[in-house]
N, C-alpha and C positions, 0 to 999 in steps of 0.2 A: 079779547080775541087772542088766541095763542097761535104759535107757529103751525100747530096741527090744523087750525081752522082758518088760517090766513089764505085768502084767495090768490095771493101773489106768490106764495112760497112753492107752489107746484106749477111751474111754467107749462106743464103739459095740459093744464086746465083750460088753456086758451090757445088760440092760434098765434104762434110767435111769428112776427114779421121780420125781425132782425135780432141778432144776438152776438155776444162775445163772451169771454170767459167770466166777466164780473156782472153783466147786466143783460137784459133782454127787453124787447119791445113788443107790445101787443096793441091791438085796436081797442079803444075804450068801449065797454059794454053799453054805456050810456053817453053817447057822443054829443058834444055841444055843437059840433060841425062834422060834416062828412070827412072821414079819414083821420079823425081825432085819435091820437096815438099816445100810449103811456110807455115811458121808459123807466124800468124798474131794476134796482140792484138785486142780484141773486141772494145775497145775504139779507136775512131778516133784520132790518134796522128801521126804527120808527121815525127818527129825527134826521132830516136832511143834513144838519150840522154835525152829525156823528159819522158821516160817510168818510171813508179814507180818501186820500188823494188819488189812489189807483182807481177806486170806485167812481169818483168824480170824473176822472179822465175817461173811463169806459162809458159812462152815461153820456158825457158830452160827444163822444165819438158816435154813439148810436143816434143821438139827436140829429147830428149832421147827416148821417147815413139815411135816417128816416125822412128828413127834410127833402133830401134829394129824391128819394123814392116817391114821396107824395107829390112833388112837383112833376115827376115823370108820369104819374097816374092822372093828374088833373092840371091842365095848363091854365085853368082859371085861378089857381092859387096865386095870390099876389103878396102874401105875408103870413106871419105866424105869431101866435101867442105862445110863450114858453113860460111855464111856472109850476111851482109846487106849493101846496098848502102844508104848513108845518105846525102841527098841533091842532087839537079840537077847536080852540078858539079862532083859528084861522080857517076853519072849514075842512080839515083833514078828516075824512070819514073812514078810511082804511088805515090802520096803524102799521103801515109799511111804506117806506119812501116810494113815491112815484112822481115822475115829472110829466106834466101834460105838454104835449106838442099839438097845438090846435091850428089847423090851416085856416086861413082867412081869405075870402074872396071879396073883391070890390062890391060894396052894397049889401053884404050878407046881413049886417045889423049896423045901426048908426054908431059911430065911434063915440066914446064918452067925451064929455066936454073937458077941455084942457083947463087947468086951474093954476 
């Protein structure tokens, strides 16, 4: 996949729900849960660990903003999963960093066992 074919490099391709100078947020096209959101750096970078400190701060800021927005849209949300898949072996399907913000509601699926 090249920058020209990257679905995240053109933020106009999806409905942006929040943005700042270095990142933007969209709803996931294939949500795990309702209001599942992706926070994406504007710069085309594949590996999360290659993000700059400024990009990390911008992404974190949008995660907080989107969390607040989701809670305002759905009072049933009681928690969140936040994560990124880094590399194909970890399940990264699109080679452009994206952070998943997945709202969780009590009873939506059983929690995994603690080990």
